[in-house]
C-alpha positions in Angstrom: -0.2 -0.3 -0.2 1.2 3.5 -0.8 1.4 6.4 1.9 -1.5 8.0 2.1 -1.5 12.1 0.8 -1.6 15.0 3.4 -4.8 16.2 1.5 -6.7 12.3 1.6 -5.9 12.3 5.6 -7.0 15.5 6.0 -10.6 14.8 4.4 -10.8 11.7 6.1 -10.4 13.4 9.5 -12.9 15.8 8.5 -15.0 13.2 7.7 -14.6 11.5 11.0 -14.8 14.7 12.9 -17.7 15.6 10.9 -20.1 12.5 11.5 -18.7 11.0 14.5 -17.9 14.3 16.5 -20.5 16.3 15.5 -18.2 19.0 14.5 -18.7 21.7 12.0 -17.1 20.5 8.3 -15.4 24.0 7.8 -14.3 24.1 11.4 -12.8 21.0 11.3 -11.3 21.7 7.8 -9.5 24.6 9.0 -8.1 22.5 11.7 -6.8 19.9 9.7 -5.2 22.1 7.4 -3.6 23.9 9.3 -2.2 21.1 11.4 -0.8 19.6 7.9 0.4 22.7 6.7 -1.7 22.5 3.7 -1.5 25.5 1.5 -2.6 26.5 -1.8 -3.5 23.9 -4.4 -3.0 21.2 -1.7 -5.4 22.8 0.8 -7.9 23.3 -2.2 -7.9 19.7 -3.1 -8.4 18.4 0.5 -11.0 21.4 0.6 -13.0 19.6 -2.3 -12.3 16.1 -1.5 -13.7 16.7 2.0 -16.8 19.3 1.4 -17.2 17.4 -1.4 -18.0 14.1 0.6 -20.1 15.7 3.7 -22.6 16.8 0.7 -22.5 13.1 -0.8 -22.8 11.5 2.1 -26.4 10.4 1.2 -25.4 9.0 -2.2 -22.3 7.2 -1.0 -24.3 5.6 1.8 -26.8 4.7 -0.5 -24.5 3.1 -2.9 -22.4 1.5 -0.5 -25.8 -0.2 1.1 -26.5 -1.6 -2.5 -23.6 -3.6 -2.4 -23.7 -5.3 0.9 -25.7 -8.0 0.9 -26.3 -8.6 4.4 -29.3 -6.0 4.4 -29.4 -3.8 7.7 -25.3 -4.8 8.1 -23.6 -1.5 8.8 -19.7 -1.0 9.0 -17.7 0.4 11.8 -17.6 4.5 11.8 -13.8 4.5 10.4 -14.7 2.3 7.5 -18.1 4.2 6.8 -15.9 7.3 6.3 -13.2 6.0 4.0 -16.0 4.5 1.8 -18.0 7.8 1.5 -14.5 9.2 0.6 -13.6 6.5 -2.0 -16.9 6.1 -3.7 -17.3 9.8 -3.4 -14.3 10.2 -5.4 -14.6 7.2 -7.6 -18.1 8.7 -8.9 -17.6 13.0 -8.5 -14.3 14.0 -8.9 -12.0 13.4 -11.2 -8.9 14.5 -9.7 -6.9 11.2 -8.5 -7.0 8.0 -11.1 -8.8 5.3 -10.0 -6.2 3.3 -8.9 -4.8 5.5 -6.8 -8.3 6.2 -5.3 -8.6 2.6 -4.4 -5.0 2.1 -3.0 -5.1 5.3 -0.9 -8.2 4.6 0.5 -7.5 1.0 1.8 -4.5 2.3 3.3 -6.2 4.7 5.2 -8.5 1.9 6.4 -5.0 -0.3 7.5 -4.6 2.6 9.8 -7.7 2.9 11.6 -9.8 -0.4 10.8 -7.3 -2.9 9.6 -9.3 -5.9 9.6 -11.5 -4.2 7.4 -9.4 -3.8 4.1 -10.1 -6.4 2.6 -14.1 -5.3 2.4 -13.4 -1.8 1.4 -11.1 -3.1 -1.2 -13.5 -5.7 -2.9 -16.4 -2.6 -2.7 -14.3 0.1 -3.7 -13.5 -2.4 -7.0 -16.9 -3.2 -7.4 -18.0 0.5 -7.8 -15.2 0.7 -10.3 -16.8 -2.4 -12.7 -20.6 -1.0 -12.1 -19.6 2.6 -12.3 -22.1 3.0 -15.6 -24.8 1.3 -14.6 -24.7 3.3 -10.9 -24.2 6.5 -12.1 -27.3 5.6 -14.7 -29.0 4.5 -11.6 -28.3 8.2 -10.2 -29.5 10.0 -13.1 -32.9 9.1 -12.1 -34.7 11.5 -9.9 -38.2 11.6 -11.1 -39.4 10.8 -7.8 -38.7 12.4 -4.4 -36.9 9.7 -3.1 -35.1 8.8 -5.9 -34.0 12.8 -6.1 -33.0 12.3 -2.2 -30.7 9.5 -3.2 -29.3 11.4 -6.6 -28.9 14.8 -5.0 -28.0 13.6 -1.8 -30.4 15.0 0.4 -32.6 14.4 3.3 -36.0 13.3 2.3 -37.8 16.0 4.6 -36.1 18.9 2.3 -36.9 17.0 -1.0 -40.3 16.8 0.4 -40.4 20.4 1.3 -38.7 21.7 -1.9 -41.1 19.1 -4.0 -44.2 20.9 -2.8 -43.2 24.4 -2.5 -41.0 24.8 -5.7 -42.6 22.3 -8.0 -40.7 19.1 -9.0 -38.1 20.7 -11.5 -37.5 23.8 -9.4 -36.6 21.6 -6.8 -34.4 19.2 -8.7 -32.4 22.0 -9.9 -32.3 23.9 -6.6 -30.8 20.0 -5.3 -28.2 19.7 -8.2 -26.9 23.3 -7.5 -26.3 22.8 -4.0 -24.1 20.3 -4.8 -21.6 22.5 -6.9 -19.1 24.7 -5.6 -20.4 27.8 -3.7 -19.9 31.1 -5.1 -17.0 33.4 -5.0 -17.6 36.9 -4.7 -15.6 39.7 -2.9 -16.4 43.4 -1.7 -13.9 45.8 -2.1 -13.6 48.1 1.0 -13.7 51.3 -1.2 -12.7 53.6 1.8 -9.4 51.9 1.3 -9.2 51.4 -2.8 -10.6 51.7 -5.6 -12.0 49.1 -7.2 -9.3 49.4 -10.3 -6.8 49.4 -7.0 -8.1 46.2 -5.9 -8.3 44.2 -9.2 -4.7 45.4 -10.0 -3.4 44.4 -6.6 -5.4 40.8 -6.9 -5.5 40.0 -10.5 -2.5 37.4 -11.0 -2.4 34.2 -13.3 -4.0 32.5 -10.3 -6.7 34.4 -9.9 -9.4 36.4 -12.4 -11.6 38.8 -11.3 -14.3 40.8 -12.5 -17.1 43.6 -11.7 -20.1 41.4 -10.8 -22.2 44.4 -12.1 -21.6 43.1 -15.7 -23.6 39.6 -15.3 -26.0 40.3 -12.2 -28.4 43.1 -12.0 -28.5 43.8 -8.2 -24.7 43.4 -7.2 -23.2 46.8 -6.0 -20.5 48.5 -7.8 -17.8 47.1 -5.3 -18.4 43.7 -5.8 -16.2 41.5 -7.8 -16.3 37.9 -9.0 -13.5 35.6 -8.6 -12.0 32.9 -9.8 -9.1 30.7 -9.2 -6.7 30.5 -6.5 -8.4 33.1 -3.5 -5.0 33.1 -1.4 -4.1 36.5 -2.3 -7.5 37.6 -1.5 -7.6 35.9 1.8 -4.4 38.0 2.7 -6.2 41.4 1.4 -9.4 40.5 3.5 -7.0 40.0 6.5 -6.3 43.6 5.9 -9.6 44.9 5.5 -9.0 45.7 1.9 -11.9 42.9 0.5 -15.0 41.4 2.0 -15.9 37.8 1.0 -19.4 38.3 0.6 -22.2 36.7 -2.2 -24.2 38.6 -4.3 -27.1 37.5 -2.6 -25.9 38.7 0.4 -25.0 41.9 -0.8 -28.2 42.5 -2.2 -30.0 42.8 1.0 -28.1 45.9 1.7 -28.7 47.3 -1.3 -32.4 46.7 -1.0 -32.5 48.6 2.7 -30.6 51.0 0.8 -28.5 53.1 3.4 -27.8 56.6 2.5 -25.0 59.0 3.9 -25.7 60.7 7.7 -28.6 58.3 8.4 -29.3 55.6 11.7 -29.4 52.0 10.6 -29.8 49.4 13.0 -28.3 45.9 12.3 -30.3 43.8 15.1 -29.0 40.2 13.9 -25.3 41.2 13.0 -23.0 38.5 13.7 -20.7 37.6 12.1 -20.8 41.4 10.6 -20.4 41.2 7.0 -23.4 43.4 5.9 -22.4 45.5 8.8 -19.5 46.5 7.3 -21.6 46.8 3.9 -24.0 49.4 5.8 -20.9 51.6 7.6 -19.5 52.1 4.2 -22.9 53.7 3.0 -23.6 55.7 5.8 -20.1 57.4 6.5 -18.9 58.9 9.0 -21.5 61.4 9.3 -23.8 58.3 9.8 -24.6 56.4 13.1 -25.1 52.3 13.3 -25.7 49.9 15.8 -25.3 46.2 15.5 -26.8 44.0 17.8 -25.5 40.4 18.5 -26.0 38.0 21.4 -23.2 35.8 21.3 -20.1 37.5 22.8 -17.6 35.5 20.2 -19.9 36.6 17.5 -20.0 40.1 18.7 -16.1 40.4 18.9 -16.2 39.0 15.5 -18.6 42.0 14.1 -16.6 44.8 16.1 -13.2 43.0 14.7 -14.6 43.5 11.1 -15.5 47.1 11.5 -12.0 47.9 12.9 -10.6 46.0 10.3 -12.4 47.9 7.5 -11.4 51.0 9.0 -14.9 52.1 10.5 -15.2 53.7 13.6 -18.8 54.9 13.3 -20.6 52.0 14.4 -21.9 50.6 18.4 -21.7 46.7 18.7 -24.0 45.3 21.5 -23.8 42.2 23.0 -27.9 41.5 23.8 -30.4 39.4 22.7 -32.7 40.6 19.7 -35.6 40.0 21.4 -35.9 42.2 24.6 -32.2 44.0 24.6 -32.8 48.0 25.0 -31.9 50.1 22.8 -32.6 53.6 23.5 -33.1 55.2 19.9 -35.4 55.3 16.6 -33.6 54.7 13.3 -33.9 55.2 9.7 -33.6 51.7 8.5 -33.6 48.5 10.7 -32.2 45.2 9.0 -33.6 42.0 10.5 -31.5 39.2 8.8 -32.5 37.2 10.3 -31.4 33.5 12.5 -32.8 30.9 9.7 -32.5 27.2 8.6 -29.8 28.3 6.0 -31.2 26.2 3.3 -30.1 28.9 0.9 -26.6 28.1 1.6 -26.5 24.5 1.1 -23.1 24.8 -1.3 -21.2 26.7 0.9 -22.2 24.8 4.2 -21.5 21.1 3.3 -22.8 19.6 6.1 -25.8 22.3 7.1 -28.5 19.8 5.2 -27.5 16.7 8.0 -27.9 19.3 10.7 -31.3 20.6 9.5 -35.2 19.2 10.2 -38.3 20.5 10.2 -38.3 21.1 14.3 -35.4 23.6 13.3 -37.8 25.2 10.9 -40.0 25.3 13.5 -37.9 26.8 16.4 -36.6 29.5 14.1 -40.0 30.7 12.8 -41.0 31.5 16.4 -37.7 33.2 17.0 -37.6 35.2 13.6 -41.3 36.6 14.6 -40.2 37.6 18.2 -37.4 39.8 16.9 -39.3 41.3 14.0 -42.0 42.5 16.4 -39.3 44.2 19.0 -37.1 45.1 15.3 -40.5 47.4 14.6 -40.6 49.3 18.0 -37.1 51.1 17.0 -38.6 52.3 13.4 -39.1 55.6 13.0 -41.9 56.9 11.0 -41.7 56.8 7.5 -38.5 54.5 8.3 -37.7 51.2 6.1 -37.1 47.7 7.3 -35.6 44.7 5.6 -36.4 41.2 6.6 -34.1 38.9 5.1 -33.3 35.1 5.9 -30.5 32.9 3.7 -33.5 30.0 3.3 -35.7 28.8 0.7 -38.5 28.0 3.1 -42.0 29.4 3.0 -42.5 29.4 6.4 -39.5 31.5 6.9 -40.1 33.7 4.4 -43.1 34.7 2.7 -45.6 33.7 5.2 -43.2 35.0 8.4 -43.3 38.7 6.2 -47.0 38.4 5.9 -48.3 38.0 9.6 -45.4 40.3 10.3 -46.9 43.1 8.2 -50.3 42.4 9.8 -49.4 42.3 13.1 -47.1 45.5 12.8 -49.5 47.5 10.5 -46.0 48.4 8.4 -46.7 48.4 4.4 -44.8 45.8 2.4 -42.8 47.7 -0.5 -43.6 45.7 -3.9 -40.2 45.0 -4.8 -40.8 42.8 -7.9 -41.5 46.0 -10.0 -37.8 47.1 -9.9 -36.5 43.6 -9.4 -38.9 41.3 -11.2 -36.1 38.5 -12.3 -35.8 37.9 -8.5 -39.6 38.0 -7.5 -41.2 34.9 -6.1 -43.6 33.4 -8.3 -46.7 33.4 -5.7 -46.2 36.9 -4.3 -43.8 39.2 -6.5 -43.5 41.9 -3.9 -41.2 39.8 -2.0 -37.7 38.7 -3.8 -36.3 34.6 -3.6 -32.7 34.2 -5.2 -32.5 30.6 -6.1 -29.0 28.8 -6.5 -29.5 27.3 -9.9 -31.1 30.5 -11.3 -28.9 33.1 -9.9 -25.9 31.3 -9.0 -25.9 32.9 -5.6 -27.2 32.0 -2.1 -30.7 31.6 -2.0 -31.4 34.9 -0.1 -35.3 35.8 1.1 -35.3 39.9 0.8 -38.7 41.8 2.2 -38.9 45.6 2.7 -41.5 47.3 4.9 -42.0 51.0 5.1 -44.0 52.4 8.7 -46.0 55.2 7.3 -45.5 58.9 8.3 -47.2 60.1 11.3 -50.2 62.2 10.4 
């Protein structure tokens, strides 16, 4: 057996930490990559393997189960992790020759579960022999049950989107959830111009272009990135750029904060939109960012410090009952949600969510919105957004809030028809398959002028 590469060792460890240890995949990956000193292309390869194998767990588990003679028999966790990685590579990744995938996967098992090395070798070789048949079977997503296996998603989620989006759109969104996530950068124009950013970051391994050329709601300071982001990550640490999807940036575009205004960001962590708002209101403006978690509140403050914005106050408080003795021109409620619109960038999210999570966060969202209305001055604007695709958290939540609060819903579809919801065009719903960005829902409401 050949020596296992550091990239594959890292991916294997990430799988085990995710599904055996309950850790977040992104956190586990950063730790494993740092421990092994993975950088550049090696780091990217390890990320593709680990994130892809976590995402495709549903599909690879179904393939493995179909090859096991004794139904109900389940290999030990270290063996399952190796098979998930090996089958993923054989079926969905072309970065490593087939024989090397088999050889290295067996080597992994020899180190953690040597008794199972023969079993793993036989199963992977059978996967190779029957790969064409297996892939043709996985191509069938004609029913919710088949789509759950083909696109590696929990059954409840497939059923939800099947009903709310229709079968064809549901299948397209499920497929997009397994594609690489969008990579976009917002330039901190308080520090450098768009042209200066492109000149500094653009290299032979990183291609940049303004997002406005291909997307109608992109702010002028947003760039699309293709290639190795090492230089961009270094620039982010200096506060020159911020990684932010077009869908996320669109939320603040709809909020439309103006220079000198007072703005409240009621669910601020980790501070991406907070920084975007700070840039818009300028030094004459005033903004308050609320975040209940101490670490995330510190992250918001650090983000503002890196960007060079000192006109913001970060308050560590619960958005439902914190005391803020002021009213605001604009309030942003980018609420905690089920994150179903961000599955491509959060590889383990689909396995952590459930209908119970949606029920729980809808109650939280409603409480936050009711509190938010108290901070909105007459004539003020409130934006309610989530990064999910779930009617209970989105349109139903916004409609119920408007009825309770007396706020008036703006018709966003009039100016952004391409993104308007099919069932209520006043609201926007980004879709990962159609819009190639995070699946954000955006609504905007206004308090009527007094008198």
